[in-house]
Every structure is written in structure tokens, then in C-alpha cells.
C-alpha positions in Angstrom: -14.0 56.5 -20.0 -15.4 55.3 -23.8 -13.9 52.7 -26.2 -11.8 54.4 -28.3 -10.6 51.9 -30.9 -9.9 48.2 -31.3 -6.8 47.1 -33.1 -6.0 43.4 -33.6 -4.3 40.8 -35.7 -4.3 37.0 -36.1 -6.9 36.9 -34.0 -9.9 34.3 -34.1 -11.1 35.0 -37.9 -8.9 38.1 -38.4 -5.7 37.2 -40.4 -4.8 40.5 -41.5 -4.4 43.7 -39.2 -7.6 45.4 -38.6 -8.4 48.7 -36.4 -11.6 50.1 -35.9 -11.8 53.7 -34.8 -15.0 54.4 -32.8 -16.6 57.3 -32.8 -17.9 59.6 -29.9 -21.3 59.6 -29.5 -22.1 55.9 -31.5 -21.0 53.8 -33.9 -22.7 51.0 -36.2 -21.4 48.1 -37.1 -23.1 46.0 -40.4 -22.1 43.3 -42.2 -23.2 39.7 -42.8 -23.1 36.7 -41.1 -19.2 35.4 -40.4 -17.2 38.9 -41.0 -16.0 39.5 -37.5 -18.9 41.9 -36.1 -18.9 39.7 -32.9 -15.2 39.1 -32.9 -14.6 42.9 -32.7 -16.5 42.8 -29.1 -14.7 39.4 -28.6 -11.4 41.8 -28.6 -12.3 44.2 -25.9 -12.6 41.2 -23.5 -9.9 39.5 -24.5 -8.0 42.6 -23.8 -9.5 43.2 -20.8 -9.8 39.9 -19.0 -7.5 37.9 -21.0 -10.3 35.0 -21.8 -13.7 35.0 -23.6 -16.5 34.4 -21.5 -19.4 33.7 -23.3 -18.0 29.7 -24.1 -17.9 29.2 -20.2 -16.4 25.8 -20.0 -17.3 24.7 -22.8 -15.1 21.5 -24.2 -15.3 19.0 -27.2 -12.9 16.5 -28.4 -10.8 17.4 -25.5 -10.2 21.0 -26.9 -11.5 24.5 -25.8 -12.2 28.0 -27.0 -8.3 28.7 -25.8 -7.3 26.6 -28.8 -9.2 28.7 -30.8 -8.3 32.3 -29.7 -6.0 32.8 -32.4 -6.1 32.5 -36.2 -6.6 29.1 -37.0 -7.2 28.9 -40.7 -5.6 28.0 -44.2 -3.1 30.2 -46.2 -0.2 32.2 -45.0 0.5 32.6 -41.0 -0.7 36.0 -40.0 2.6 38.7 -39.3 1.6 39.2 -35.8 -0.8 37.8 -33.5 -2.1 40.2 -31.1 -5.2 42.3 -29.5 -5.0 45.8 -28.7 -8.1 47.9 -27.1 -7.5 51.9 -26.2 -9.8 53.7 -24.0 -10.4 58.2 -23.8 -11.5 60.1 -21.2 -10.7 64.3 -21.1 -6.9 62.8 -20.2 -6.4 60.9 -23.0 -6.0 57.5 -24.6 -5.0 54.9 -22.5 -4.4 51.6 -24.5 -4.1 47.5 -23.2 -2.2 44.8 -25.1 -2.5 41.4 -25.0 -0.4 38.7 -27.4 -0.4 35.4 -28.2 2.9 34.8 -25.7 2.8 38.5 -24.1 0.2 40.0 -21.4 0.0 43.4 -20.4 2.0 44.8 -17.7 0.5 45.3 -14.3 1.3 48.7 -13.8 -0.7 49.1 -17.1 -3.9 47.0 -16.2 -4.0 48.8 -12.4 -4.0 52.2 -14.1 -6.7 51.1 -16.6 -8.8 49.3 -13.5 -8.7 52.4 -12.0 -10.1 54.2 -15.0 -12.5 52.2 -15.7 -14.1 51.5 -11.7 -14.7 53.0 -9.0 -12.0 50.6 -6.4 -14.1 51.1 -3.3 -17.6 49.7 -5.1 -16.4 47.6 -7.7 -16.2 43.6 -7.1 -13.2 41.8 -6.8 -13.5 40.5 -10.6 -14.0 44.0 -11.6 -13.0 43.7 -15.4 -14.8 40.6 -16.2 -17.8 42.1 -14.2 -17.5 45.0 -16.5 -17.5 43.3 -19.9 -19.9 40.9 -18.5 -22.7 43.5 -18.3 -21.3 46.1 -21.0 -21.2 44.0 -23.8 -24.8 43.0 -24.3 -24.7 39.7 -26.7 -27.0 38.3 -28.9 -27.0 34.8 -27.2 -27.5 36.0 -23.8 -30.1 38.2 -23.9 -32.5 36.0 -23.1 -30.5 33.4 -21.0 -28.9 36.2 -18.5 -32.8 37.3 -18.2 -35.9 35.1 -18.3 -33.8 31.6 -18.7 -32.4 32.7 -15.4 -33.5 30.9 -11.9 -34.9 33.7 -9.5 -31.8 32.9 -7.2 -29.6 33.7 -10.3 -31.0 36.6 -11.7 -31.0 38.3 -8.4 -27.2 37.4 -8.4 -26.3 39.0 -11.6 -28.3 42.3 -10.6 -26.0 42.2 -7.2 -22.8 41.6 -9.0 -23.7 44.7 -11.5 -24.5 47.0 -9.2 -21.4 46.3 -7.1 -19.8 45.1 -4.1 -20.0 46.6 -0.7 -18.4 46.9 2.6 -20.8 44.0 3.8 -19.3 41.1 1.1 -16.2 41.3 2.8 -18.3 40.9 6.1 -20.5 38.1 4.5 -17.1 36.7 3.3 -15.6 36.4 6.8 -18.7 35.1 8.6 -18.8 32.1 6.4 -15.2 31.4 6.8 -16.2 31.8 10.6 -19.1 29.5 10.5 -17.3 26.8 8.6 -14.9 26.8 11.2 -16.8 26.5 13.6 -19.0 23.7 11.8 -15.8 21.7 11.5 -15.1 22.2 15.2 -18.5 21.1 15.9 -18.1 18.1 14.0 -15.0 17.2 15.6 -15.7 17.6 19.0 -18.8 15.4 18.2 -16.5 13.1 17.0 -14.3 12.9 19.9 -17.9 12.4 22.1 -18.8 9.5 20.0 -15.4 8.2 20.6 -15.3 8.5 23.9 -18.5 7.7 24.6 -17.6 4.0 22.6 -14.6 3.7 25.1 -16.5 4.0 27.8 -19.3 1.9 26.7 -16.0 -0.8 25.6 -14.3 0.0 29.4 -18.2 -1.0 31.4 -18.6 -4.5 29.1 -15.0 -5.7 30.2 -16.2 -4.9 33.5 -19.2 -7.1 33.1 -16.8 -10.3 31.7 -14.4 -9.8 34.1 -17.2 -10.3 36.8 -18.4 -13.1 35.3 -15.5 -14.9 35.0 -14.7 -14.2 38.7 -15.0 -18.1 40.8 -15.3 -18.6 44.4 -12.3 -18.5 47.0 -13.1 -22.6 48.1 -13.1 -23.4 44.4 -9.5 -21.6 44.0 -8.4 -23.0 47.0 -9.1 -27.0 45.8 -7.6 -26.2 42.4 -4.6 -24.6 44.0 -3.9 -27.7 46.3 -4.7 -30.2 43.6 -1.9 -28.4 41.3 1.0 -28.3 44.5 0.2 -32.0 45.2 0.4 -32.6 41.3 3.5 -30.6 40.2 5.1 -31.3 44.3 5.5 -27.4 44.4 5.0 -25.6 47.5 5.0 -21.7 45.7 2.3 -19.3 46.2 -0.9 -19.1 44.3 0.3 -16.2 42.4 3.7 -17.8 41.6 2.3 -21.6 40.8 1.5 -20.8 36.9 4.9 -21.2 36.0 5.5 -24.6 37.5 1.9 -26.1 36.3 2.8 -24.8 32.7 6.4 -26.8 33.1 4.6 -30.1 34.3 1.9 -29.8 31.5 4.5 -29.6 28.5 6.3 -32.6 30.0 3.2 -34.7 30.5 2.4 -33.8 26.9 5.4 -35.0 25.7 5.3 -38.1 27.9 1.9 -38.7 26.6 3.5 -38.2 22.7 5.7 -40.7 23.8 3.6 -43.7 25.0 1.3 -43.1 22.1 3.8 -43.8 20.1 4.9 -47.1 21.8 1.6 -48.0 22.2 1.3 -47.6 18.4 4.3 -49.3 17.4 4.8 -52.1 20.6 3.0 -55.1 18.4 4.9 -54.2 15.3 8.4 -54.1 16.9 7.1 -57.4 18.9 6.2 -58.5 15.2 9.8 -57.8 14.3 11.6 -59.4 17.1 10.2 -63.0 15.8 11.3 -61.7 12.4 14.8 -61.0 13.2 15.4 -64.5 14.5 14.5 -66.1 11.2 16.6 -63.6 9.4 19.5 -64.4 11.8 18.4 -68.2 11.0 18.5 -67.4 7.1 21.8 -66.0 6.9 23.1 -68.5 8.4 21.8 -71.1 5.9 22.9 -68.5 3.5 26.4 -68.6 4.8 27.2 -72.2 5.0 25.3 -72.3 1.0 28.1 -70.2 0.2 31.0 -72.1 2.1 29.8 -75.7 0.0 29.2 -73.7 -2.9 33.1 -72.4 -3.1 34.2 -75.7 -1.9 32.6 -77.3 -4.8 34.3 -74.6 -7.6 37.6 -75.4 -5.4 37.0 -79.3 -6.3 36.6 -78.5 -10.2 39.2 -76.6 -10.0 41.7 -79.2 -9.1 41.1 -81.6 -12.0 43.0 -78.8 -14.2 42.3 -77.2 -17.0 40.5 -79.5 -20.0 40.5 -78.8 -24.0 37.3 -76.8 -24.5 34.9 -79.5 -26.0 33.9 -77.6 -29.3 38.0 -78.0 -30.3 37.8 -81.3 -29.7 35.0 -81.8 -31.4 36.4 -79.9 -34.4 39.3 -82.5 -34.3 37.2 -85.5 -34.3 35.3 -84.3 -37.1 38.4 -83.2 -39.2 39.9 -87.1 -39.0 36.3 -88.3 -39.7 36.2 -86.1 -42.9 40.1 -87.2 -43.4 39.1 -91.2 -43.2 36.5 -90.7 -45.3 38.6 -89.0 -47.9 40.9 -91.8 -47.9 38.3 -94.7 -48.1 37.0 -93.1 -51.1 40.1 -92.6 -53.0 41.7 -95.7 -52.7 46.0 -96.7 -53.0 47.2 -94.4 -55.8 49.2 -97.0 -57.4 50.9 -98.5 -54.2 51.0 -95.3 -52.4 48.9 -93.6 -49.8 46.9 -90.5 -51.5 47.5 -88.5 -48.1 51.2 -89.5 -47.5 52.7 -91.1 -50.9 54.0 -93.8 -49.0 54.3 -97.3 -50.2 51.4 -99.0 -48.9 49.4 -102.6 -49.3 45.6 -102.6 -49.3 45.4 -104.1 -45.4 47.6 -101.8 -43.8 46.1 -99.2 -45.8 42.6 -99.9 -44.2 43.6 -100.5 -41.1 45.2 -97.1 -41.0 42.0 -95.4 -41.7 40.1 -97.4 -39.2 43.1 -96.6 -36.9 41.8 -92.7 -37.4 38.4 -93.2 -37.4 38.8 -95.2 -34.0 40.9 -92.2 -32.6 38.0 -89.5 -34.2 35.5 -91.5 -31.5 37.9 -91.0 -28.4 37.9 -87.2 -29.4 34.2 -87.3 -29.3 33.9 -89.1 -26.3 36.0 -86.8 -24.4 34.3 -83.9 -26.0 31.2 -84.6 -24.2 33.0 -85.2 -21.0 34.5 -81.9 -21.1 31.2 -80.1 -22.1 29.8 -82.3 -19.0 32.4 -80.6 -16.9 31.8 -76.7 -18.0 28.2 -76.8 -17.4 28.6 -78.4 -13.9 31.4 -75.6 -13.0 28.5 -72.9 -14.8 26.0 -74.3 -12.0 28.5 -74.2 -9.0 29.1 -70.4 -10.0 25.4 -69.8 -10.4 25.0 -71.1 -7.0 27.4 -69.1 -5.7 25.7 -66.0 -7.1 22.5 -67.3 -5.1 24.0 -67.9 -1.9 25.8 -64.8 -2.1 23.1 -62.3 -3.1 20.6 -64.3 -0.3 23.3 -63.7 2.3 23.2 -60.2 1.9 19.7 -59.3 1.5 19.4 -61.0 4.6 22.0 -59.2 6.3 19.8 -55.8 4.8 16.7 -57.3 6.3 18.3 -57.7 9.8 19.9 -54.4 9.8 17.2 -52.8 8.8 14.5 -55.1 11.8 17.0 -54.2 14.0 17.3 -50.3 13.7 13.4 -50.4 14.2 13.6 -52.6 17.1 16.6 -50.0 18.7 14.6 -46.9 18.3 11.7 -48.8 19.7 14.0 -49.3 22.8 15.9 -45.8 22.5 11.8 -44.4 23.1 11.0 -46.7 25.4 14.3 -45.2 27.4 13.7 -41.8 26.5 10.4 -41.7 28.3 11.2 -43.2 31.5 9.2 -46.2 30.7 11.7 -49.1 30.6 9.3 -50.5 33.5 6.2 -51.0 31.1 6.3 -54.4 30.0 3.2 -55.0 28.2 1.0 -52.7 25.7 -2.1 -53.1 28.7 0.7 -51.5 31.4 1.5 -48.9 28.4 -2.0 -48.0 28.1 -3.4 -47.8 31.5 0.0 -45.5 32.2 -1.2 -43.4 29.1 -5.2 -43.3 30.8 -3.8 -41.4 33.8 -1.5 -39.0 32.3 -4.6 -37.8 30.2 -6.7 -37.6 33.4 -4.0 -35.8 35.2 -3.2 -33.6 32.2 -7.4 -32.6 32.3 -7.4 -31.9 35.8 -4.1 -29.9 35.4 -6.0 -27.7 32.8 -8.7 -27.3 34.5 -7.6 -26.3 37.5 -5.1 -24.2 35.9 -8.2 -22.1 34.1 -9.2 -21.5 37.7 -6.0 -20.6 38.6 -5.4 -18.3 36.1 -9.0 -16.5 37.3 -6.6 -14.6 40.2 -5.5 -12.1 37.6 -9.1 -11.2 36.8 -8.6 -8.9 40.0 -6.1 -7.0 39.0 -7.7 -6.3 35.5 -11.1 -6.0 36.9 -9.0 -2.8 39.2 -7.4 -1.9 35.9 -11.2 -1.9 34.0 -12.4 0.3 36.7 -9.7 2.9 36.6 -10.5 2.9 32.5 -13.6 3.6 33.1 -13.3 6.0 35.4 -10.8 8.0 33.0 -13.3 7.3 30.1 -16.3 9.1 31.9 -13.6 11.8 32.6 -12.8 12.6 29.0 -16.2 11.8 28.1 -17.5 15.0 30.5 -15.1 17.1 29.1 -15.3 16.2 25.1 -19.2 17.0 26.0 -18.7 20.2 27.5 -16.0 21.1 24.5 -18.8 19.8 22.1 -21.2 22.3 23.6 -19.3 25.2 23.4 -18.6 24.4 19.7 -22.1 24.0 19.1 -22.6 27.6 21.0 -20.1 29.2 18.7 -21.2 27.3 15.6 -24.8 28.8 16.6 -23.3 32.4 17.2 -21.1 32.0 13.5 -24.9 31.3 11.9 -26.5 34.2 13.4 -23.6 36.6 12.6 -23.2 35.4 8.7 -27.3 35.6 9.0 -27.0 38.8 10.1 -24.1 39.7 7.8 -26.5 38.6 4.4 -29.1 40.3 5.9 -27.5 43.4 6.1 -25.9 43.2 2.6 -29.4 42.5 1.2 -31.0 45.2 3.4 -28.0 47.7 1.8 -28.4 46.2 -1.5 -32.2 46.5 -1.5 -32.1 50.4 -1.1 -30.4 50.3 -4.2 -32.5 48.4 -5.9 -35.2 50.9 -5.0 -33.8 53.0 -7.4 -33.0 50.3 -10.2 -36.2 48.8 -10.4 -38.0 51.3 -11.1 -35.9 51.7 -14.2 -36.2 48.3 -15.1 -39.5 49.4 -15.2 -39.0 52.5 -17.5 -37.2 50.4 -20.3 -39.9 47.8 -20.6 -42.3 50.6 -21.2 -40.0 52.5 -23.7 -39.2 48.7 -25.5 -42.7 47.8 -25.5 -41.8 44.3 -25.8 -45.9 43.0 -25.7 -48.9 45.6 -26.7 -51.2 44.0 -23.8 -49.2 43.9 -20.7 -47.1 47.5 -21.2 -46.0 47.5 -17.2 -43.7 44.6 -15.8 -42.9 44.0 -12.4 -39.6 43.3 -11.0 -39.7 42.1 -7.2 -37.0 40.9 -4.8 -38.5 38.3 -2.1 -36.5 36.2 0.5 -34.7 36.9 3.8 -31.2 35.4 3.7 -31.6 33.9 -0.4 -32.9 36.3 -2.6 -35.0 35.7 -5.0 -35.8 38.1 -8.0 -39.5 37.4 -9.8 -40.7 39.0 -13.0 -44.5 39.5 -13.6 -46.3 41.1 -15.9 -50.5 41.4 -16.0 -52.2 39.1 -13.0 -49.1 37.3 -11.4 -47.9 35.9 -14.8 -44.7 35.0 -15.9 -43.5 36.1 -19.4 -40.4 33.7 -19.5 -43.5 30.8 -20.4 -46.0 33.8 -21.9 -44.0 35.6 -24.3 -42.6 35.0 -28.0 -39.2 34.9 -28.5 -38.8 38.3 -30.2 -41.2 39.6 -26.4 -38.8 38.1 -24.6 -35.5 39.1 -26.3 -37.2 42.6 -26.2 -37.8 42.0 -22.0 -34.4 40.6 -21.8 -32.6 43.4 -23.1 -34.5 46.0 -20.8 -33.1 44.3 -17.8 -29.8 43.9 -19.5 -30.0 47.5 -20.3 -31.4 48.6 -16.6 -28.2 46.4 -15.3 -25.5 48.1 -17.3 -27.0 51.8 -16.3 -27.3 51.1 -12.8 -23.2 50.1 -12.2 -22.6 52.2 -9.5 -18.7 51.2 -9.3 -18.2 51.4 -13.7 -16.9 54.8 -15.2 -17.2 53.1 -18.6 -19.7 55.2 -20.7 -20.0 52.8 -23.4 -22.5 50.1 -24.0 -21.8 47.5 -26.8 -24.5 45.6 -28.4 -23.8 42.9 -30.5 -26.6 42.0 -32.9 -29.4 42.8 -30.4 -32.5 43.0 -32.7 -32.7 38.9 -33.8 -36.3 38.0 -33.5 -37.6 41.3 -32.9 -40.2 42.9 -35.1 -39.6 46.4 -36.7 -41.7 48.0 -34.4 -39.9 47.2 -31.4 -36.3 48.0 -33.4 -37.3 51.5 -33.8 -38.1 51.5 -30.3 -34.8 50.2 -29.3 -33.5 52.7 -31.9 -35.3 55.6 -29.7 -34.1 54.1 -26.7 -30.3 54.0 -28.1 -30.9 57.7 -29.2 -31.8 58.8 -25.5 -28.5 57.2 -24.1 -26.9 58.8 -26.6 -28.1 62.4 -25.7 -27.7 61.1 -22.1 -23.9 60.8 -22.4 -23.3 57.5 -23.2 -21.3 56.0 -26.2 -23.5 53.2 -28.3 -21.4 50.8 -30.2 -24.0 48.4 -32.3 -23.7 45.7 -34.3 -26.4 44.1 -36.9 -25.9 41.8 -39.8 -29.3 44.2 -42.1 -27.9 46.7 -43.7 -31.2 48.6 -44.0 -31.3 48.1 -40.3 -28.4 49.8 -40.0 -29.0 52.7 -42.1 -32.5 53.1 -39.9 -30.0 53.6 -36.5 -28.1 55.6 -38.0 -30.5 58.2 -39.2 -32.8 57.7 -36.0 -29.7 58.4 -33.5 -28.4 62.1 -32.8 -25.6 63.1 -34.6 -24.5 66.1 -32.3 -21.6 67.4 -34.2 -18.7 66.5 -37.0 -17.1 63.1 -36.2 -19.1 62.1 -33.2 -20.7 59.3 -35.3 -19.6 56.5 -37.8 -20.7 53.5 -39.9 -18.0 50.8 -40.3 -19.1 47.7 -42.8 -17.0 44.7 -42.2 -16.4 41.8 -45.3 -13.9 40.1 -47.0 -11.3 41.9 -49.1 -9.7 40.6 -52.3 -8.1 37.6 -50.8 -11.2 36.4 -48.7 -9.5 38.1 -45.6 -11.7 39.6 -43.3 -11.1 43.7 -42.9 -13.1 46.9 -42.5 -15.1 47.4 -46.4 -16.2 50.7 -45.7 -16.3 53.2 -42.9 -17.6 57.0 -42.7 -18.5 59.6 -40.5 -22.1 60.6 -40.6 -23.3 63.7 -41.3 -24.6 66.4 -38.8 -28.2 66.8 -39.4 -29.5 70.4 -40.0 -31.5 72.3 -37.6 -33.9 75.5 -38.1 -34.2 74.6 -41.8 -37.3 76.4 -41.8 -36.3 79.6 -39.8 -35.9 82.1 -42.9 -34.5 84.7 -40.5 -32.8 85.1 -37.1 -34.3 83.6 -34.2 -34.3 87.4 -32.7 -36.2 88.7 -35.4 -40.3 88.6 -35.2 -40.4 87.6 -38.6 -40.8 83.7 -39.0 -40.8 82.2 -42.0 -42.5 79.2 -43.0 
């Protein structure tokens, strides 16, 4: 199979539709930077795999290359967004197409994979691996060869050469090893858990044995508790009555403590109560006396208000003074206009003044009576308030005394007639309670015999479970060892199988290195594989020198190109005869460029299709001259660039002419005459 064409639109930097048809033998694509040379190869990979591997998992500002697969430039939107790649063989052309929203159907993909790969030898992700090794990109030439770690370099070569049956065995061995390791881990956790249980059981047995007491100590404690509780219950049934007695005694002690605390205060309140009763009697007598005084005042009747009498007296005096000042008016009284003589008139004024003085004296007496009434009323109010206060104080004090007496009756302590008797009784009960609690702890040790038996049984069960778990762990470790041996054997067998293939590939790597001549002194390179289970691929030149640290950038690129070309040419499972070179000669001098052209020419002569993209037009011209043109329309040059609108497109393309042969022969080769 060879690459026939690439057709794309709205992909990466291409807004308009562009189609590039490739020649049978080789096609040289040139153009300055940014005209889309690498995008042609990206289109092939994306059509086959649906992703671009050169970006790996790179992210920036939350974006990945997936955000830039399709055209995102300014200007009018493209008429469509798709990529299509065609591959041809003697049976014709088979195409695969992907668009922004559609993927190729499974039947086309399966058919193409069968055309491009030997399914019996191909790796699992065959199309990705095919693109990885057939598209030799500028940025990967050194990175995927010299700059790789030795293990990664070996892995690249192993994957390039293709899978074999041992890969599935290695995978199955790894799965089996992982399963046995997990089983071993679980078994070890079980052993640890049962060991912990056994240690816990043994510790519990020691604790119980340390708590066990002598039989005579238990007998004495049981006797004292029976006397204390007045119970004839057996030892194992005495716990309940003792706990009831302890509860009742605790309540009695609490009551006695309250009684002792309140005894003196209650006695003082009894004395206060007597005084309060006397005060109540005195207040009651005062209320009666004040009430009688009010009644006496009320019997004297209602008197005029002192203020009214005083006003009347003032009016009379004022009238008398007015009459005295006016005198008789032509023998008549100026107030009543009656005939009066001077003596009679003056006697009348004197009489008015005497009446006024009597009215003023009565007003003063009435005021005194009113003040006495108010004083008696205040006395009644105070006597009643004092009586009410006395009643409240008596009720409060009597309530406290009644509460204390109720407490005495509830605690059966009415026979205790003094504080000393209460304290004595309280001390006795505290001693009895302490003794009962101590004997109770002794009595509770009886159940330790049952617990000891249970603990021994638990220890026995733990030992049995531990033995089973240890046996299971032993079998798991043995299975893990067997699985490890099988896995190592499978990996070793896979390595040995691959080593036999490498015996044919490594000479090819050395040959390509000599063809490209990266270094003028070290013209040979040694590729060696070491390691039994884990493989390493080592590159050395001269006297065990590492070219990764010795060669210049151009020499490292030439060495890397030889390595990657050898990987591509060694793909036993690949049926794709196309080698795509994306600007392979950067930092490589003109002398080694000629060597690359000669090597490419040899590959074309061997039936390979070469598609090479370069930036320099002179280099493109050199390659077109150095690679063999074996027939009409078998070689082609394509130049990429912008069109009148600034969109990327194919600027020019033309078929390369076939070079003339036997140009110096003047006659037919069968003729004996030969011209100059």
C-alpha cells in the first residue's frame, strides 16, 4: 500500500479545499515556513487515528490541540471541515474520511487496517503505531532516538518491529501476578488480624487471672452482704439485693445530709415563727384600735370644710371694712340703703366683725379635726400592711418548717431528735455503704470465672483461625512466586523472540548510519541490547562513547534519522510502503543532505514511496535531481503557498521528467560500433 492523495478543507491552517496527489515513487513538497507542509502529514495521521500524537497531552490555559484541529482563523468560515486520505495498491484506491462531526464507518476502518497491516503480527493500536514510525517528523528525529532513555528506545524499537504471541502471554502473566499479589496481601492482612485477636485474648486472660481473689475472701464478703441486706440468696444471686440496698442507702444518706444542713436553720425559723405570730397579733390589735378611732370621728358628723369658713370670714371682714370706710350716705346704709343713725351703723359693723372672728375660729377647729382623721387613716393603712407582712413571713417560715418535717418523715428519721444524732447516723450509713461497695466488688469477681472460660475459648478459636490464615498465606506466597516466575519467563521468552528479530535489524541500523555518515571520525555505530527481563538499548561509537553527549545537533539529527528509518524499514507487520519525511534536514549540512538524498534514492529503487517536505527550494531541486525518475508520472514536485486571498493552497505542482538513458550510444547496443 502507498499513499495516493490527501484531500482536506477547514483543517488546521487550510480554510479552502486543497487536494495533493502523490506520485508513485516520490513527491517533494516545498514551501516556506507556515504554508502547511506539516499539516499534510497531520491530515494523514488524523484521518487514520482521529488525533495528533506529536502534541501528546499538552495543555495551555485549559485548552488542548483538540481545540485547534479545525480552522479557527479570521475571515469567512470554510465551506466544510474534513480530512480524507487515499491509499492504493494493485486492487485500487481505498479512502478514509473524517469530518468535524463524523468518523469513518467501522467496515471501512477494518478493511483499511487489513490492507495496511498484517493482523497476525500487528500491535494493538496498529494505525497509531504505523503513523508513529512512518511519519518521521523534524521535532522527533532526535527526541525519539538519541534523547530517549535506553528503556524507552528499546520499547520504541520493540513496538516498531511488531507484536508476537508472547505479548499476550506477558500480559496474562502480569494479570496473574497482580492477582496473586493481591491475594497474598489479603492473606497477610488476615494473618495480622488474627495475630491481633490472639494477643488480645491472651492479654484478657492475664487480666482476669490477676483479678481473681481467694475463696475465703469471697466467703467473708458474701456473709457480710447477707447480714447487711437481710437476704439468704445464693452468692451468684446476691448481686441484685445488694445493689437495691446500696441504692436505698444512698438515698437515705442524701436525705440525712440535707437534714443536717437545714437543721440549725429550721430551729432558728421555729423561734422566728413565734416572734412573727406575736407581731401579727400586735398588728391586728393596732388595726382594730385605728378602726375604732375612725368610727369615733365619723360619729361627730360632717363639718364644713375649713377652707370655706375661712373664705366666708374674709368676705365679712372685707364688707365691714368697706362699710367703715364708706360711712353713712345721707343717713342711709351704703350696703342695704336703710335708714340708720351713726351709732347703730357702727354697731352693725362691729357685729359683722365679731361674726367673722367666730367663723375663722371654727375653720381652725375643723382643720384640726381633718388632720386628726388623716393621721388615723395612715395609722390604719400602716397597721394593715404590717399585718399582711406578718402573714407572708409566717406562711414562708411555716412552709420551710413543714418541708423539713416532711423530709424527716420520708427518711424515717423522726426518732432523730438532734443534729448530733443525725451526724452519728450519717457516719454509720457511710461506713456501711463503703463496706458494701467493697464487698460488692469482691462478689463481682465470681463472674470472672465464667469470663475466664470464655476468654480461653476465644483464644483457642483465634489460634485455629490463625493457623488456617497462615496456611492460606503460605499458599498465596507460593502462588505469587510461581506467577512471578511465569511472568519473568514470558517476558524473557518475548525478549528472546525479539532479540532474534533484532539480530536482523541492528545490522540495518549500522548500515544506514554508515550511509548517512553523521560523523567524519566515528563512521560506525554500535547498537546493543542488554538486560534479561528489563531491556535496555544502548548506542555507542568509538571506544564506548555516547553520541547523545558527543555529537553536535546536526550529527545527532543524522544519527536519529538513521535510527528511525531503520525502525520504519524493519516493520515486519506493516504493508505501507510509504516513508513520510517532515523537514528531515534542519541543522544538517549540505554534505550530509546529499547522503540523505542518495539513501532516499536507494529506498525508491527498492520500491518505497518517499514523500519529503523541505523548506529550501534549492534543497527541493537537489532532491528532485538526485532521486531516480523511473517512468512518466512517477515523481512529482509540489510547492505550497498562499493564494490571492492569503489562504494556503497548492501554488504549483508538476511531474518530473524521466532522465534520458544511453545518451552517449550512437547505435543500437547490439551493433559492434560504439560512439563517444
